[in-house]
Biopython code that builds the backbone (N, CA, C, O; Angstrom):
import numpy as np
from Bio.PDB.StructureBuilder import StructureBuilder

atoms = [
    (1, "MET", "N", (-36.899, -0.978, -9.089)),
    (1, "MET", "CA", (-35.831, -0.559, -8.203)),
    (1, "MET", "C", (-36.167, -1.002, -6.782)),
    (1, "MET", "O", (-37.273, -0.783, -6.288)),
    (2, "LYS", "N", (-35.185, -1.628, -6.141)),
    (2, "LYS", "CA", (-35.351, -2.054, -4.755)),
    (2, "LYS", "C", (-34.976, -0.889, -3.841)),
    (2, "LYS", "O", (-33.927, -0.268, -4.014)),
    (3, "ILE", "N", (-35.826, -0.602, -2.884)),
    (3, "ILE", "CA", (-35.570, 0.498, -1.961)),
    (3, "ILE", "C", (-34.642, 0.014, -0.854)),
    (3, "ILE", "O", (-34.919, -0.983, -0.187)),
    (4, "ILE", "N", (-33.539, 0.734, -0.669)),
    (4, "ILE", "CA", (-32.589, 0.426, 0.393)),
    (4, "ILE", "C", (-33.002, 1.242, 1.608)),
    (4, "ILE", "O", (-33.149, 2.461, 1.528)),
    (5, "LYS", "N", (-33.188, 0.556, 2.741)),
    (5, "LYS", "CA", (-33.685, 1.236, 3.930)),
    (5, "LYS", "C", (-32.682, 1.311, 5.066)),
    (5, "LYS", "O", (-32.816, 2.158, 5.950)),
    (6, "THR", "N", (-31.674, 0.437, 5.061)),
    (6, "THR", "CA", (-30.720, 0.418, 6.171)),
    (6, "THR", "C", (-29.290, 0.520, 5.652)),
    (6, "THR", "O", (-29.016, 0.282, 4.476)),
    (7, "GLU", "N", (-28.398, 0.874, 6.550)),
    (7, "GLU", "CA", (-26.976, 0.959, 6.205)),
    (7, "GLU", "C", (-26.437, -0.414, 5.804)),
    (7, "GLU", "O", (-25.587, -0.520, 4.920)),
    (8, "LYS", "N", (-26.932, -1.452, 6.455)),
    (8, "LYS", "CA", (-26.516, -2.818, 6.121)),
    (8, "LYS", "C", (-26.936, -3.161, 4.687)),
    (8, "LYS", "O", (-26.143, -3.719, 3.928)),
    (9, "ASP", "N", (-28.167, -2.834, 4.317)),
    (9, "ASP", "CA", (-28.629, -3.068, 2.949)),
    (9, "ASP", "C", (-27.805, -2.262, 1.946)),
    (9, "ASP", "O", (-27.493, -2.736, 0.854)),
    (10, "TYR", "N", (-27.460, -1.031, 2.338)),
    (10, "TYR", "CA", (-26.653, -0.165, 1.489)),
    (10, "TYR", "C", (-25.279, -0.793, 1.238)),
    (10, "TYR", "O", (-24.824, -0.862, 0.096)),
    (11, "GLN", "N", (-24.628, -1.246, 2.300)),
    (11, "GLN", "CA", (-23.312, -1.874, 2.162)),
    (11, "GLN", "C", (-23.399, -3.153, 1.329)),
    (11, "GLN", "O", (-22.511, -3.433, 0.524)),
    (12, "ASN", "N", (-24.448, -3.915, 1.520)),
    (12, "ASN", "CA", (-24.660, -5.142, 0.750)),
    (12, "ASN", "C", (-24.823, -4.818, -0.738)),
    (12, "ASN", "O", (-24.257, -5.500, -1.591)),
    (13, "ALA", "N", (-25.592, -3.785, -1.040)),
    (13, "ALA", "CA", (-25.790, -3.376, -2.432)),
    (13, "ALA", "C", (-24.476, -2.915, -3.053)),
    (13, "ALA", "O", (-24.190, -3.231, -4.208)),
    (14, "LEU", "N", (-23.676, -2.168, -2.289)),
    (14, "LEU", "CA", (-22.364, -1.737, -2.784)),
    (14, "LEU", "C", (-21.464, -2.934, -3.073)),
    (14, "LEU", "O", (-20.765, -2.962, -4.086)),
    (15, "ASP", "N", (-21.484, -3.920, -2.181)),
    (15, "ASP", "CA", (-20.675, -5.126, -2.381)),
    (15, "ASP", "C", (-21.112, -5.881, -3.634)),
    (15, "ASP", "O", (-20.281, -6.326, -4.426)),
    (16, "GLN", "N", (-22.426, -6.020, -3.801)),
    (16, "GLN", "CA", (-22.942, -6.706, -4.991)),
    (16, "GLN", "C", (-22.547, -5.972, -6.269)),
    (16, "GLN", "O", (-22.117, -6.588, -7.244)),
    (17, "LEU", "N", (-22.697, -4.664, -6.252)),
    (17, "LEU", "CA", (-22.352, -3.852, -7.415)),
    (17, "LEU", "C", (-20.864, -3.967, -7.726)),
    (17, "LEU", "O", (-20.474, -4.137, -8.881)),
    (18, "ASN", "N", (-20.048, -3.874, -6.704)),
    (18, "ASN", "CA", (-18.604, -3.994, -6.885)),
    (18, "ASN", "C", (-18.233, -5.350, -7.482)),
    (18, "ASN", "O", (-17.400, -5.428, -8.384)),
    (19, "SER", "N", (-18.844, -6.398, -6.984)),
    (19, "SER", "CA", (-18.582, -7.752, -7.475)),
    (19, "SER", "C", (-18.939, -7.887, -8.958)),
    (19, "SER", "O", (-18.188, -8.471, -9.739)),
    (20, "LEU", "N", (-20.091, -7.341, -9.329)),
    (20, "LEU", "CA", (-20.507, -7.405, -10.736)),
    (20, "LEU", "C", (-19.606, -6.555, -11.629)),
    (20, "LEU", "O", (-19.266, -6.956, -12.742)),
    (21, "MET", "N", (-19.224, -5.385, -11.136)),
    (21, "MET", "CA", (-18.386, -4.488, -11.931)),
    (21, "MET", "C", (-16.994, -5.082, -12.165)),
    (21, "MET", "O", (-16.378, -4.834, -13.202)),
    (22, "LYS", "N", (-16.502, -5.859, -11.209)),
    (22, "LYS", "CA", (-15.184, -6.479, -11.351)),
    (22, "LYS", "C", (-15.135, -7.479, -12.503)),
    (22, "LYS", "O", (-14.059, -7.758, -13.033)),
    (23, "LYS", "N", (-16.279, -8.016, -12.892)),
    (23, "LYS", "CA", (-16.321, -8.974, -13.992)),
    (23, "LYS", "C", (-15.922, -8.346, -15.323)),
    (23, "LYS", "O", (-15.407, -9.024, -16.212)),
    (24, "GLY", "N", (-16.162, -7.059, -15.448)),
    (24, "GLY", "CA", (-15.848, -6.382, -16.694)),
    (24, "GLY", "C", (-17.047, -6.351, -17.616)),
    (24, "GLY", "O", (-17.884, -7.254, -17.611)),
    (25, "GLU", "N", (-17.113, -5.297, -18.406)),
    (25, "GLU", "CA", (-18.262, -5.062, -19.278)),
    (25, "GLU", "C", (-18.517, -6.213, -20.256)),
    (25, "GLU", "O", (-19.669, -6.529, -20.555)),
    (26, "ASN", "N", (-17.469, -6.824, -20.742)),
    (26, "ASN", "CA", (-17.620, -7.889, -21.747)),
    (26, "ASN", "C", (-17.909, -9.253, -21.146)),
    (26, "ASN", "O", (-18.130, -10.217, -21.879)),
    (27, "ASN", "N", (-17.910, -9.348, -19.819)),
    (27, "ASN", "CA", (-18.076, -10.658, -19.176)),
    (27, "ASN", "C", (-19.347, -10.778, -18.348)),
    (27, "ASN", "O", (-19.457, -11.685, -17.522)),
    (28, "ILE", "N", (-20.299, -9.892, -18.548)),
    (28, "ILE", "CA", (-21.542, -9.965, -17.785)),
    (28, "ILE", "C", (-22.708, -10.313, -18.712)),
    (28, "ILE", "O", (-22.695, -10.031, -19.910)),
    (29, "THR", "N", (-23.700, -10.928, -18.111)),
    (29, "THR", "CA", (-24.903, -11.286, -18.870)),
    (29, "THR", "C", (-25.848, -10.089, -18.916)),
    (29, "THR", "O", (-25.643, -9.086, -18.232)),
    (30, "ILE", "N", (-26.873, -10.217, -19.728)),
    (30, "ILE", "CA", (-27.888, -9.165, -19.808)),
    (30, "ILE", "C", (-28.570, -8.992, -18.454)),
    (30, "ILE", "O", (-28.849, -7.869, -18.036)),
    (31, "GLN", "N", (-28.835, -10.096, -17.774)),
    (31, "GLN", "CA", (-29.468, -10.034, -16.459)),
    (31, "GLN", "C", (-28.565, -9.317, -15.456)),
    (31, "GLN", "O", (-29.043, -8.535, -14.634)),
    (32, "GLU", "N", (-27.254, -9.585, -15.526)),
    (32, "GLU", "CA", (-26.322, -8.919, -14.620)),
    (32, "GLU", "C", (-26.235, -7.419, -14.923)),
    (32, "GLU", "O", (-26.120, -6.600, -14.010)),
    (33, "ALA", "N", (-26.292, -7.071, -16.198)),
    (33, "ALA", "CA", (-26.280, -5.651, -16.580)),
    (33, "ALA", "C", (-27.518, -4.945, -16.025)),
    (33, "ALA", "O", (-27.430, -3.820, -15.534)),
    (34, "GLU", "N", (-28.659, -5.607, -16.105)),
    (34, "GLU", "CA", (-29.894, -5.046, -15.549)),
    (34, "GLU", "C", (-29.796, -4.910, -14.031)),
    (34, "GLU", "O", (-30.273, -3.933, -13.454)),
    (35, "LYS", "N", (-29.168, -5.906, -13.389)),
    (35, "LYS", "CA", (-28.998, -5.847, -11.934)),
    (35, "LYS", "C", (-28.076, -4.684, -11.554)),
    (35, "LYS", "O", (-28.302, -4.016, -10.546)),
    (36, "ILE", "N", (-27.045, -4.447, -12.357)),
    (36, "ILE", "CA", (-26.145, -3.321, -12.110)),
    (36, "ILE", "C", (-26.928, -2.018, -12.150)),
    (36, "ILE", "O", (-26.754, -1.164, -11.281)),
    (37, "GLU", "N", (-27.784, -1.859, -13.145)),
    (37, "GLU", "CA", (-28.594, -0.642, -13.264)),
    (37, "GLU", "C", (-29.518, -0.478, -12.067)),
    (37, "GLU", "O", (-29.654, 0.620, -11.528)),
    (38, "THR", "N", (-30.149, -1.562, -11.655)),
    (38, "THR", "CA", (-31.063, -1.522, -10.514)),
    (38, "THR", "C", (-30.315, -1.175, -9.224)),
    (38, "THR", "O", (-30.754, -0.328, -8.445)),
    (39, "LEU", "N", (-29.177, -1.846, -9.014)),
    (39, "LEU", "CA", (-28.384, -1.564, -7.816)),
    (39, "LEU", "C", (-27.909, -0.111, -7.800)),
    (39, "LEU", "O", (-27.986, 0.561, -6.772)),
    (40, "ALA", "N", (-27.423, 0.364, -8.936)),
    (40, "ALA", "CA", (-26.917, 1.739, -9.008)),
    (40, "ALA", "C", (-28.022, 2.744, -8.694)),
    (40, "ALA", "O", (-27.794, 3.709, -7.965)),
    (41, "SER", "N", (-29.211, 2.523, -9.239)),
    (41, "SER", "CA", (-30.339, 3.425, -8.970)),
    (41, "SER", "C", (-30.730, 3.402, -7.493)),
    (41, "SER", "O", (-31.005, 4.446, -6.902)),
    (42, "SER", "N", (-30.753, 2.224, -6.910)),
    (42, "SER", "CA", (-31.102, 2.093, -5.490)),
    (42, "SER", "C", (-30.060, 2.759, -4.601)),
    (42, "SER", "O", (-30.402, 3.437, -3.632)),
    (43, "ILE", "N", (-28.794, 2.563, -4.933)),
    (43, "ILE", "CA", (-27.707, 3.166, -4.163)),
    (43, "ILE", "C", (-27.787, 4.685, -4.259)),
    (43, "ILE", "O", (-27.652, 5.379, -3.252)),
    (44, "GLN", "N", (-28.006, 5.204, -5.465)),
    (44, "GLN", "CA", (-28.110, 6.653, -5.641)),
    (44, "GLN", "C", (-29.264, 7.240, -4.837)),
    (44, "GLN", "O", (-29.125, 8.302, -4.231)),
    (45, "ALA", "N", (-30.394, 6.556, -4.833)),
    (45, "ALA", "CA", (-31.551, 7.049, -4.083)),
    (45, "ALA", "C", (-31.242, 7.084, -2.587)),
    (45, "ALA", "O", (-31.593, 8.047, -1.905)),
    (46, "TYR", "N", (-30.595, 6.050, -2.078)),
    (46, "TYR", "CA", (-30.229, 6.001, -0.656)),
    (46, "TYR", "C", (-29.242, 7.112, -0.317)),
    (46, "TYR", "O", (-29.397, 7.803, 0.690)),
    (47, "GLU", "N", (-28.209, 7.281, -1.175)),
    (47, "GLU", "CA", (-27.187, 8.307, -0.926)),
    (47, "GLU", "C", (-27.767, 9.718, -0.972)),
    (47, "GLU", "O", (-27.321, 10.601, -0.240)),
    (48, "LYS", "N", (-28.742, 9.922, -1.819)),
    (48, "LYS", "CA", (-29.349, 11.248, -1.917)),
    (48, "LYS", "C", (-30.005, 11.645, -0.595)),
    (48, "LYS", "O", (-30.015, 12.820, -0.229)),
    (49, "ILE", "N", (-30.548, 10.668, 0.111)),
    (49, "ILE", "CA", (-31.220, 10.925, 1.385)),
    (49, "ILE", "C", (-30.229, 10.947, 2.552)),
    (49, "ILE", "O", (-30.258, 11.862, 3.376)),
    (50, "PHE", "N", (-29.350, 9.935, 2.620)),
    (50, "PHE", "CA", (-28.511, 9.770, 3.801)),
    (50, "PHE", "C", (-27.087, 10.325, 3.667)),
    (50, "PHE", "O", (-26.389, 10.490, 4.667)),
    (51, "TYR", "N", (-26.667, 10.606, 2.455)),
    (51, "TYR", "CA", (-25.342, 11.186, 2.221)),
    (51, "TYR", "C", (-25.466, 12.356, 1.253)),
    (51, "TYR", "O", (-24.865, 12.339, 0.178)),
    (52, "PRO", "N", (-26.231, 13.358, 1.621)),
    (52, "PRO", "CA", (-26.433, 14.471, 0.690)),
    (52, "PRO", "C", (-25.138, 15.228, 0.433)),
    (52, "PRO", "O", (-24.307, 15.396, 1.326)),
    (53, "PHE", "N", (-24.987, 15.674, -0.789)),
    (53, "PHE", "CA", (-23.821, 16.451, -1.186)),
    (53, "PHE", "C", (-24.069, 17.887, -0.754)),
    (53, "PHE", "O", (-25.065, 18.484, -1.162)),
    (54, "PRO", "N", (-23.186, 18.458, 0.063)),
    (54, "PRO", "CA", (-23.436, 19.833, 0.527)),
    (54, "PRO", "C", (-23.352, 20.834, -0.617)),
    (54, "PRO", "O", (-22.528, 20.695, -1.521)),
    (55, "MET", "N", (-24.199, 21.827, -0.567)),
    (55, "MET", "CA", (-24.173, 22.876, -1.584)),
    (55, "MET", "C", (-22.946, 23.759, -1.372)),
    (55, "MET", "O", (-22.573, 24.056, -0.237)),
    (56, "PRO", "N", (-22.331, 24.169, -2.461)),
    (56, "PRO", "CA", (-21.163, 25.049, -2.356)),
    (56, "PRO", "C", (-21.524, 26.356, -1.652)),
    (56, "PRO", "O", (-22.625, 26.884, -1.813)),
    (57, "LYS", "N", (-20.571, 26.864, -0.869)),
    (57, "LYS", "CA", (-20.786, 28.108, -0.138)),
    (57, "LYS", "C", (-19.917, 29.241, -0.671)),
    (57, "LYS", "O", (-20.139, 30.406, -0.340)),
    (58, "THR", "N", (-18.925, 28.902, -1.499)),
    (58, "THR", "CA", (-18.039, 29.918, -2.056)),
    (58, "THR", "C", (-18.006, 29.787, -3.575)),
    (58, "THR", "O", (-18.414, 28.770, -4.136)),
    (59, "ILE", "N", (-17.517, 30.829, -4.224)),
    (59, "ILE", "CA", (-17.389, 30.780, -5.686)),
    (59, "ILE", "C", (-16.431, 29.667, -6.080)),
    (59, "ILE", "O", (-16.690, 28.936, -7.035)),
    (60, "SER", "N", (-15.330, 29.532, -5.357)),
    (60, "SER", "CA", (-14.361, 28.476, -5.663)),
    (60, "SER", "C", (-15.003, 27.096, -5.570)),
    (60, "SER", "O", (-14.791, 26.250, -6.439)),
    (61, "GLU", "N", (-15.788, 26.869, -4.519)),
    (61, "GLU", "CA", (-16.463, 25.579, -4.361)),
    (61, "GLU", "C", (-17.449, 25.333, -5.501)),
    (61, "GLU", "O", (-17.549, 24.213, -6.002)),
    (62, "MET", "N", (-18.175, 26.370, -5.910)),
    (62, "MET", "CA", (-19.139, 26.227, -7.000)),
    (62, "MET", "C", (-18.425, 25.909, -8.319)),
    (62, "MET", "O", (-18.875, 25.055, -9.083)),
    (63, "VAL", "N", (-17.320, 26.593, -8.578)),
    (63, "VAL", "CA", (-16.556, 26.340, -9.800)),
    (63, "VAL", "C", (-15.995, 24.916, -9.779)),
    (63, "VAL", "O", (-16.021, 24.224, -10.797)),
    (64, "GLU", "N", (-15.494, 24.483, -8.631)),
    (64, "GLU", "CA", (-14.975, 23.114, -8.525)),
    (64, "GLU", "C", (-16.084, 22.090, -8.735)),
    (64, "GLU", "O", (-15.851, 21.058, -9.363)),
    (65, "LEU", "N", (-17.281, 22.351, -8.225)),
    (65, "LEU", "CA", (-18.409, 21.447, -8.452)),
    (65, "LEU", "C", (-18.723, 21.353, -9.945)),
    (65, "LEU", "O", (-18.902, 20.257, -10.475)),
    (66, "LYS", "N", (-18.790, 22.490, -10.615)),
    (66, "LYS", "CA", (-19.065, 22.490, -12.059)),
    (66, "LYS", "C", (-17.954, 21.763, -12.813)),
    (66, "LYS", "O", (-18.222, 21.027, -13.763)),
    (67, "ARG", "N", (-16.713, 21.970, -12.388)),
    (67, "ARG", "CA", (-15.577, 21.288, -13.030)),
    (67, "ARG", "C", (-15.716, 19.775, -12.881)),
    (67, "ARG", "O", (-15.492, 19.022, -13.829)),
    (68, "PHE", "N", (-16.090, 19.340, -11.675)),
    (68, "PHE", "CA", (-16.305, 17.918, -11.410)),
    (68, "PHE", "C", (-17.446, 17.367, -12.278)),
    (68, "PHE", "O", (-17.319, 16.297, -12.873)),
    (69, "GLN", "N", (-18.541, 18.096, -12.342)),
    (69, "GLN", "CA", (-19.695, 17.652, -13.141)),
    (69, "GLN", "C", (-19.351, 17.537, -14.623)),
    (69, "GLN", "O", (-19.838, 16.642, -15.314)),
    (70, "LEU", "N", (-18.516, 18.441, -15.100)),
    (70, "LEU", "CA", (-18.125, 18.442, -16.512)),
    (70, "LEU", "C", (-16.930, 17.534, -16.781)),
    (70, "LEU", "O", (-16.513, 17.365, -17.927)),
    (71, "LYS", "N", (-16.379, 16.947, -15.709)),
    (71, "LYS", "CA", (-15.227, 16.043, -15.820)),
    (71, "LYS", "C", (-14.046, 16.717, -16.515)),
    (71, "LYS", "O", (-13.441, 16.160, -17.431)),
    (72, "LEU", "N", (-13.735, 17.925, -16.059)),
    (72, "LEU", "CA", (-12.647, 18.702, -16.642)),
    (72, "LEU", "C", (-11.458, 18.761, -15.695)),
    (72, "LEU", "O", (-11.620, 18.799, -14.475)),
    (73, "THR", "N", (-10.283, 18.769, -16.263)),
    (73, "THR", "CA", (-9.103, 19.064, -15.460)),
    (73, "THR", "C", (-9.098, 20.563, -15.215)),
    (73, "THR", "O", (-9.824, 21.312, -15.868)),
    (74, "GLN", "N", (-8.280, 20.990, -14.275)),
    (74, "GLN", "CA", (-8.190, 22.420, -14.013)),
    (74, "GLN", "C", (-7.651, 23.145, -15.248)),
    (74, "GLN", "O", (-8.082, 24.257, -15.555)),
    (75, "ALA", "N", (-6.708, 22.513, -15.956)),
    (75, "ALA", "CA", (-6.147, 23.121, -17.173)),
    (75, "ALA", "C", (-7.215, 23.252, -18.255)),
    (75, "ALA", "O", (-7.290, 24.277, -18.932)),
    (76, "ALA", "N", (-8.041, 22.220, -18.420)),
    (76, "ALA", "CA", (-9.108, 22.269, -19.423)),
    (76, "ALA", "C", (-10.148, 23.330, -19.053)),
    (76, "ALA", "O", (-10.688, 24.009, -19.926)),
    (77, "LEU", "N", (-10.424, 23.465, -17.759)),
    (77, "LEU", "CA", (-11.363, 24.490, -17.315)),
    (77, "LEU", "C", (-10.807, 25.881, -17.601)),
    (77, "LEU", "O", (-11.541, 26.759, -18.056)),
    (78, "ALA", "N", (-9.526, 26.088, -17.340)),
    (78, "ALA", "CA", (-8.899, 27.387, -17.619)),
    (78, "ALA", "C", (-9.035, 27.722, -19.103)),
    (78, "ALA", "O", (-9.362, 28.853, -19.463)),
    (79, "ASP", "N", (-8.785, 26.738, -19.956)),
    (79, "ASP", "CA", (-8.928, 26.953, -21.406)),
    (79, "ASP", "C", (-10.372, 27.294, -21.761)),
    (79, "ASP", "O", (-10.627, 28.208, -22.544)),
    (80, "MET", "N", (-11.304, 26.561, -21.186)),
    (80, "MET", "CA", (-12.725, 26.788, -21.455)),
    (80, "MET", "C", (-13.144, 28.206, -21.055)),
    (80, "MET", "O", (-13.935, 28.853, -21.743)),
    (81, "LEU", "N", (-12.601, 28.668, -19.938)),
    (81, "LEU", "CA", (-12.964, 29.989, -19.429)),
    (81, "LEU", "C", (-12.153, 31.113, -20.075)),
    (81, "LEU", "O", (-12.437, 32.292, -19.866)),
    (82, "GLY", "N", (-11.145, 30.738, -20.858)),
    (82, "GLY", "CA", (-10.299, 31.743, -21.485)),
    (82, "GLY", "C", (-9.389, 32.440, -20.487)),
    (82, "GLY", "O", (-9.062, 33.617, -20.645)),
    (83, "LEU", "N", (-8.985, 31.706, -19.462)),
    (83, "LEU", "CA", (-8.124, 32.248, -18.412)),
    (83, "LEU", "C", (-6.788, 31.522, -18.411)),
    (83, "LEU", "O", (-6.675, 30.395, -18.896)),
    (84, "GLY", "N", (-5.800, 32.174, -17.870)),
    (84, "GLY", "CA", (-4.519, 31.510, -17.677)),
    (84, "GLY", "C", (-4.626, 30.475, -16.577)),
    (84, "GLY", "O", (-5.364, 30.655, -15.608)),
    (85, "LYS", "N", (-3.884, 29.388, -16.734)),
    (85, "LYS", "CA", (-3.917, 28.332, -15.727)),
    (85, "LYS", "C", (-3.457, 28.817, -14.351)),
    (85, "LYS", "O", (-4.078, 28.463, -13.349)),
    (86, "PRO", "N", (-2.378, 29.622, -14.269)),
    (86, "PRO", "CA", (-1.969, 30.116, -12.943)),
    (86, "PRO", "C", (-3.045, 30.983, -12.276)),
    (86, "PRO", "O", (-3.265, 30.887, -11.069)),
    (87, "LYS", "N", (-3.705, 31.820, -13.062)),
    (87, "LYS", "CA", (-4.745, 32.684, -12.502)),
    (87, "LYS", "C", (-5.879, 31.851, -11.931)),
    (87, "LYS", "O", (-6.330, 32.097, -10.813)),
    (88, "LEU", "N", (-6.342, 30.867, -12.692)),
    (88, "LEU", "CA", (-7.433, 30.016, -12.212)),
    (88, "LEU", "C", (-7.007, 29.286, -10.950)),
    (88, "LEU", "O", (-7.763, 29.234, -9.980)),
    (89, "SER", "N", (-5.825, 28.730, -10.950)),
    (89, "SER", "CA", (-5.326, 28.010, -9.783)),
    (89, "SER", "C", (-5.283, 28.909, -8.545)),
    (89, "SER", "O", (-5.670, 28.491, -7.454)),
    (90, "GLN", "N", (-4.816, 30.126, -8.719)),
    (90, "GLN", "CA", (-4.728, 31.061, -7.590)),
    (90, "GLN", "C", (-6.110, 31.435, -7.060)),
    (90, "GLN", "O", (-6.305, 31.543, -5.849)),
    (91, "ILE", "N", (-7.060, 31.630, -7.960)),
    (91, "ILE", "CA", (-8.421, 31.976, -7.521)),
    (91, "ILE", "C", (-9.047, 30.801, -6.781)),
    (91, "ILE", "O", (-9.644, 30.980, -5.719)),
    (92, "LEU", "N", (-8.913, 29.602, -7.338)),
    (92, "LEU", "CA", (-9.536, 28.436, -6.712)),
    (92, "LEU", "C", (-8.893, 28.085, -5.375)),
    (92, "LEU", "O", (-9.554, 27.531, -4.498)),
    (93, "SER", "N", (-7.615, 28.402, -5.212)),
    (93, "SER", "CA", (-6.937, 28.095, -3.943)),
    (93, "SER", "C", (-7.085, 29.217, -2.916)),
    (93, "SER", "O", (-6.635, 29.081, -1.778)),
    (94, "GLY", "N", (-7.720, 30.331, -3.316)),
    (94, "GLY", "CA", (-7.941, 31.434, -2.392)),
    (94, "GLY", "C", (-6.779, 32.401, -2.277)),
    (94, "GLY", "O", (-6.790, 33.286, -1.422)),
    (95, "LYS", "N", (-5.775, 32.241, -3.129)),
    (95, "LYS", "CA", (-4.612, 33.132, -3.081)),
    (95, "LYS", "C", (-4.849, 34.420, -3.866)),
    (95, "LYS", "O", (-4.065, 35.365, -3.785)),
    (96, "ARG", "N", (-5.935, 34.439, -4.620)),
    (96, "ARG", "CA", (-6.256, 35.616, -5.434)),
    (96, "ARG", "C", (-7.768, 35.795, -5.436)),
    (96, "ARG", "O", (-8.511, 34.816, -5.499)),
    (97, "GLU", "N", (-8.219, 37.026, -5.369)),
    (97, "GLU", "CA", (-9.653, 37.321, -5.396)),
    (97, "GLU", "C", (-10.173, 37.198, -6.833)),
    (97, "GLU", "O", (-9.461, 37.547, -7.774)),
    (98, "PRO", "N", (-11.401, 36.709, -7.012)),
    (98, "PRO", "CA", (-11.990, 36.671, -8.359)),
    (98, "PRO", "C", (-12.165, 38.089, -8.888)),
    (98, "PRO", "O", (-12.618, 38.975, -8.164)),
    (99, "ASP", "N", (-11.805, 38.300, -10.153)),
    (99, "ASP", "CA", (-12.003, 39.610, -10.762)),
    (99, "ASP", "C", (-13.192, 39.550, -11.715)),
    (99, "ASP", "O", (-13.800, 38.494, -11.893)),
    (100, "VAL", "N", (-13.514, 40.663, -12.314)),
    (100, "VAL", "CA", (-14.695, 40.754, -13.185)),
    (100, "VAL", "C", (-14.595, 39.791, -14.364)),
    (100, "VAL", "O", (-15.586, 39.151, -14.716)),
    (101, "SER", "N", (-13.420, 39.675, -14.981)),
    (101, "SER", "CA", (-13.292, 38.773, -16.141)),
    (101, "SER", "C", (-13.539, 37.326, -15.738)),
    (101, "SER", "O", (-14.151, 36.569, -16.491)),
    (102, "PHE", "N", (-13.066, 36.935, -14.554)),
    (102, "PHE", "CA", (-13.308, 35.583, -14.055)),
    (102, "PHE", "C", (-14.796, 35.365, -13.803)),
    (102, "PHE", "O", (-15.368, 34.358, -14.219)),
    (103, "LEU", "N", (-15.411, 36.323, -13.116)),
    (103, "LEU", "CA", (-16.833, 36.193, -12.788)),
    (103, "LEU", "C", (-17.692, 36.124, -14.050)),
    (103, "LEU", "O", (-18.641, 35.342, -14.110)),
    (104, "LYS", "N", (-17.368, 36.933, -15.057)),
    (104, "LYS", "CA", (-18.111, 36.894, -16.317)),
    (104, "LYS", "C", (-17.926, 35.551, -17.004)),
    (104, "LYS", "O", (-18.877, 34.994, -17.554)),
    (105, "ALA", "N", (-16.718, 35.036, -16.975)),
    (105, "ALA", "CA", (-16.439, 33.755, -17.637)),
    (105, "ALA", "C", (-17.200, 32.606, -16.973)),
    (105, "ALA", "O", (-17.793, 31.780, -17.667)),
    (106, "VAL", "N", (-17.191, 32.546, -15.638)),
    (106, "VAL", "CA", (-17.887, 31.440, -14.985)),
    (106, "VAL", "C", (-19.404, 31.578, -15.125)),
    (106, "VAL", "O", (-20.125, 30.582, -15.160)),
    (107, "TYR", "N", (-19.873, 32.807, -15.204)),
    (107, "TYR", "CA", (-21.311, 33.022, -15.448)),
    (107, "TYR", "C", (-21.694, 32.532, -16.842)),
    (107, "TYR", "O", (-22.663, 31.788, -16.995)),
    (108, "LYS", "N", (-20.944, 32.942, -17.848)),
    (108, "LYS", "CA", (-21.287, 32.608, -19.226)),
    (108, "LYS", "C", (-20.984, 31.155, -19.584)),
    (108, "LYS", "O", (-21.803, 30.500, -20.229)),
    (109, "LYS", "N", (-19.839, 30.649, -19.182)),
    (109, "LYS", "CA", (-19.400, 29.311, -19.606)),
    (109, "LYS", "C", (-19.901, 28.187, -18.702)),
    (109, "LYS", "O", (-20.144, 27.074, -19.170)),
    (110, "LEU", "N", (-20.056, 28.476, -17.410)),
    (110, "LEU", "CA", (-20.476, 27.434, -16.470)),
    (110, "LEU", "C", (-21.918, 27.602, -16.016)),
    (110, "LEU", "O", (-22.447, 26.766, -15.283)),
    (111, "ASP", "N", (-22.552, 28.683, -16.453)),
    (111, "ASP", "CA", (-23.956, 28.946, -16.116)),
    (111, "ASP", "C", (-24.175, 29.017, -14.604)),
    (111, "ASP", "O", (-25.167, 28.511, -14.078)),
    (112, "ILE", "N", (-23.228, 29.655, -13.923)),
    (112, "ILE", "CA", (-23.373, 29.859, -12.483)),
    (112, "ILE", "C", (-24.263, 31.074, -12.263)),
    (112, "ILE", "O", (-24.072, 32.119, -12.885)),
    (113, "ASP", "N", (-25.219, 30.927, -11.387)),
    (113, "ASP", "CA", (-26.196, 31.961, -11.105)),
    (113, "ASP", "C", (-25.517, 33.279, -10.742)),
    (113, "ASP", "O", (-24.682, 33.311, -9.838)),
    (114, "PRO", "N", (-25.862, 34.367, -11.433)),
    (114, "PRO", "CA", (-25.231, 35.651, -11.124)),
    (114, "PRO", "C", (-25.506, 36.124, -9.692)),
    (114, "PRO", "O", (-24.667, 36.799, -9.097)),
    (115, "GLY", "N", (-26.659, 35.781, -9.140)),
    (115, "GLY", "CA", (-26.973, 36.137, -7.761)),
    (115, "GLY", "C", (-25.991, 35.478, -6.804)),
    (115, "GLY", "O", (-25.535, 36.099, -5.844)),
    (116, "PHE", "N", (-25.667, 34.212, -7.070)),
    (116, "PHE", "CA", (-24.702, 33.496, -6.242)),
    (116, "PHE", "C", (-23.339, 34.182, -6.338)),
    (116, "PHE", "O", (-22.655, 34.369, -5.332)),
    (117, "LEU", "N", (-22.954, 34.556, -7.563)),
    (117, "LEU", "CA", (-21.663, 35.223, -7.753)),
    (117, "LEU", "C", (-21.605, 36.562, -7.018)),
    (117, "LEU", "O", (-20.606, 36.873, -6.370)),
    (118, "LEU", "N", (-22.675, 37.352, -7.118)),
    (118, "LEU", "CA", (-22.692, 38.641, -6.423)),
    (118, "LEU", "C", (-22.695, 38.494, -4.906)),
    (118, "LEU", "O", (-22.037, 39.252, -4.193)),
    (119, "ASP", "N", (-23.448, 37.507, -4.424)),
    (119, "ASP", "CA", (-23.528, 37.306, -2.976)),
    (119, "ASP", "C", (-22.205, 36.817, -2.381)),
    (119, "ASP", "O", (-21.935, 37.019, -1.197)),
    (120, "ASN", "N", (-21.393, 36.180, -3.208)),
    (120, "ASN", "CA", (-20.173, 35.556, -2.680)),
    (120, "ASN", "C", (-18.885, 36.209, -3.178)),
    (120, "ASN", "O", (-17.794, 35.732, -2.865)),
    (121, "ALA", "N", (-18.993, 37.279, -3.939)),
    (121, "ALA", "CA", (-17.781, 37.942, -4.457)),
    (121, "ALA", "C", (-17.173, 38.853, -3.414)),
    (121, "ALA", "O", (-16.152, 39.491, -3.670)),
]
sb = StructureBuilder()
sb.init_structure("model")
sb.init_model(0)
sb.init_chain("A")
sb.init_seg("    ")
for serial, (resi, resn, name, xyz) in enumerate(atoms, 1):
    if name == "N":
        sb.init_residue(resn, " ", resi, " ")
    sb.init_atom(name, np.array(xyz, "f"), 0.0, 1.0, " ", f" {name:<3s}", serial, name[0])
structure = sb.get_structure()
């Protein structure tokens, strides 16, 4: 893995990665596939240091982060949690306070730390 040290190197790596990705999965060589992996790892390492993802500060933000990580739509998340779609939408938008059934569901299904839930409820 090549270490990216400057913003210019970072932008160059992004451009290279984008160029290779545009070729399509079926049109790249083994060497290009390896370069994609190397570039992606280097970019991720740079972003972790210089573009850190802020930690969620609210229950809604934490649930949205978990939803993003699991690649779920809001409707799929509501089904997973055993909640109605309108209820989930209202809680996530701040129009409704989280209730005990919601908190239990996100604890059990999304493995959200109970301490975080208690501190932010």
